N, C-alpha and C positions, 0 to 999 in steps of 0.2 A: 503495500501499499504505501508506495511513493509517490510524489506528486511527481509529473512529467517535467512541469517547470522548475531545474533543480537551483537556481538563483533565490539566493533568500531576498525576503521582502518584508514589510512591516504585517503585522498583524497575524494572520493566518497564513503564515507563510509559507507552510509545509503541509500544507492541505493533502491529507494522502487518500488513495484510493484503490480499489480493488479493480474494478472493472475501470475506476479509478488511476489508472495510469494512463495518463492521455496520449492521444494517439499524434493529437496536435501539441508541439511543444512550446508554442510561438504565441503567447497573448497579445489578445489587438491591442495596439496603438493607445484604444480608448479607455481601455480596463488596466493598463500598463499600473496605475495607484489603488491604492486599497481602498474601496469606496467607504466613504464615512455614512453608517448606520447609527442610530438612535432607535431609544425605546418605542420613541413615541410614534415612527417611521411603523412598526410592528401594530403598536394600540389603534393610531389612527384610521377609522372605518371607511376616510375617504382617500386616506391615500391607494396607490396600486398595492397589488397583489406582491407582484416581484418588484421587491426594492434596489436590485443592481442591473447596470445598466444589459439589456439584449439576454438577461435571463443567466448571466453567465459571469458565476465570480472568479475577477479580475482576467475574461477572456478564456479562463482554462477549459471550460468547455463548449467552447465555440465549435470544437468538430462535432456535437450533437447536433441534428436538425432541431432547428429554429421553433417546429411547432411541439417539439417537447419540451422546449424552456419558457416560451412566453403563451400569454393565450389563457382563454378559458377551459377549466377542464371541463373534460367528459363527464354525462351525468351518471355515468356508472360507477366515478370514482364514490360520491356521495353516498348514489344508494348502495354499494357494496360498505362503505364505512357506518353507516346509520344500521345495515344490518349486520354487521358484526360486532358494533355494541350491544345491539338488542339481546342478540345469542349469547353474549357474555355474561348480561344480565340476567338471561334465562335460566341458563344451565349455572350458575351458582349454588355450586355443593352444598347439600343443607346437611345438617342444622348448620355449620359452623365449616370455614375452611382450613380451620389448623388440623395441624396432623396429629397424630393421636400419640399421647406420652411414649408409647414401646416404639413406635416409630423414630423419635427424635433422638433414640436413646442407639442407633444405628451408627457406630462408627469402630476403627480397630480399636484394641486396647492399648493403652501405654507400651511404648518401648517394642511393640511387635513388629513382624516384617513389613506390615502395610501401615504401621504409624510410622515406620521411618520412611517409607516411599513418599506417605502424602507429607513428612516434613520436608524429604528433598526437593518433593516436586512442589510444594509451596515457595520455598528458597529459588528455585529453576526457574518457575513461572513469571517470577518476580523481578529476577534476575533480566529475562526476556523483557518486559515491560519496559524495566529500565533502560536498558540501552535502546529498545525502539522509541523510548521517550528523545531520545539524547540525539537519534540519529534523525526521527523526524520534529515532531510536535504533540504536546497535547489534542491536538486536533485528530489525534489517530481515534480518542475517545467517541468520533461522530460515527464512526464505521461502527457494522455490524460488527466484524471481523475481532476487533478488538474488545470491544464491550463482550462479546463472547468469553474472549482469554480474561479478562481482567475477572467473569464470573468466576474459570475454572482456578486462578489461582487464589481468589479467596475461598471460594471452598476448602481448594487442598489446605488455607490455612486453617479455617475452622476446623476441618477433621482431625488436621495435628493438635489443636490444642482442645477439643471437645471432653477428651477422659480428664483432663485438669479439670474442668469448669465445674462450678456446683449447679445444680438444678436451677436455681435462680436465674439463670443465666436461658430463661425461656426462651424468650425472642432469637437470641442467635442461634438454638437449635432448629427452631421454625424454619429461618434463615438457610440453614443449612441442608431442610428438606427441599424447601421450596426450590433453591439451587441443583439438588440433584438432575431431576429431570432437566430443567433449563440449560443446564450445561452440555448434558448430552445433547439433548435436539440441538442446540445453535451451533457444536461443534460438528456434528452431522450434516447438517445445512451450510456450513462453512466451506467443511472438506470437500461434499459431493457436488455443490453448487461452482465452487472455484476452481475445483480440479478440471472436473467434467463438461462444465458447458461456459462462465465465463474464459478461462485460461484461453482453451480451443478457439473461442471464437476472437477474445483481441488477439491471439495471435495470427489467424487467418484473415482477419476481415480490417484489423486495424494496422497489423504493420505490414505496410505495403514494400518494403525494401529489407535486404539484408541485414544492414545498418541496423534500421529497428529492432526486427528479428532475433541479432544477435542479443541487444542490449537487453529487450524483453527477457528475454531465455535469461540473461544474468540477475535482471530483477527479480522473477521468478523464482530463482533459487537461492536468493540472497538468504544468510544467515538466518534474520531475523522469519524471514516469510515463510521458509522451509516450518519453522516452529509453528506458525499462525496456521496455516494453512494445510501442512502435512501431517504434525506428528500432534499437530489439539485435538484428534479425533482418540489418539493413543493416552494421551493425560487422562483426557474427561472417561473413556473406559475405564482406566484403571483406579481413578477415584471414585466413579458413581457406582461399578459396577464391580468389577472384580475385589477393592478392600473392605465393600461392605454392600454386598448384595441384597436388594430386594424388588420385588414387583413392582410396578407404578401401578398408581391407581388413579382416577379419574381427577382428584383434584391435582395430582402434578399435570394433568394436561391442563387442564383449566387455568394452573397459574402460569403457566408457558405461554397460552394465547393468551392473557394481560399481559404479558410483557413482552409481546409480538406487536397488542395492539400500540404499545407504548410508544412502542419505536418505530412503526407505521406512523403514528399523529406525527410523534417528533421529528421524522421526515418529510411528510408532505406539508406539517404547518410551520415548520422553520426554513428546515435544508431547504427545501422547493423554493420558498422564498428570500434566501440566502444565494440563489442561483449555484448549489452544491447539487451537480447529479451523479452520484456516486453508481445508481443501480438504475439506467436510461427504461429499463423496463419495468420499471413499475410508475413511469412516469402518468400522472393525475389526466393527463391532456389525451391519451389515447382512448380510443373507446376500448382496445383490448386490455385496457388496466384490468380490468374485471378478471380476466383470466390469468394472470401473473397472480393478483392477490388470491386468488384461491387456491391457485396453484400452491402457495406458500403456506395458507391452512392446509391444503390437504398434505404438504410433506412432513408437518408436524402431527398429524391425525395418523399419519404411515408411518414413519417412528415410533410413534407412543406403542403400537401394535406391533410392529418389526423387532423393536427392541424387548420388548416384554416376552414375545414369543423365545428370542435369546437368552434372555435371564432363566426363563423357567427350565430352560437347557441345564445354562451353567450351575443353577442350584441345586438340580437334581444329580450332574456328575461331579459336582462338589461334596454332596451328602454321599453318592458311594465311595469316593475316592477316601472319604475320612472313615 
């Protein structure tokens, strides 16, 4: 997730991307300077929706068709959002969304092999996060990939600390379980979509010269991105399944759907207005956006059932082996 424009600038000087790696590395002259945007620009109901010139932050997204950057939304976008929010409300787990006490006590015993893994895993993922911030900028947290990575890092840390915490740390144990499926599903989506969809498309369509292709391959196999896009799924599996396995329940899926909604709203209501288009296929201006939005929800549901089947087999195999 490294910005195509490698020259330091003010403000969001290192906005990173996944598709995010820009094919056009030269910002337009009209957007060389960082746009001056105030909170009032966002809150003023009479102000235009897109608050940067041409719907492209500093020209970095000029390669994207203008019809996906500016202009009215397709009616499909608000229809989907309203339906999604209504579904979230209607399907809220009853009587509570909290996890049972027994589920919150599922973590490796102190000083066990898996406890040491979680401790080392926490330090390692934290180190990768630190090096990524140094190499890039805090704007990496705008991306789905690094939000997922941060959640994986946090859960490793809680897993390592959990055996030493008293039961009064109730909310922390709840967060630990909320992050269980969230870490696995976001790592699965990142690993699958980036390696088997976005990366090939960017390489074939966005890199039209041998030089661009070589630079993209170098970018793709950079140390931090290999961790975030290839090995992320390994860390997620080890932490959420291998070290303390349990089948996922409906509450796990519902919580992950809420976090997906939160990121969707952030992307559409903030990043779209700022002209930051990490994921063009989710542009609310295309009528087919309802298909890509629905596909995302479908991925979460498929991941829920798919991993549950594998977890059941893993638990049975582990029981037989022991």
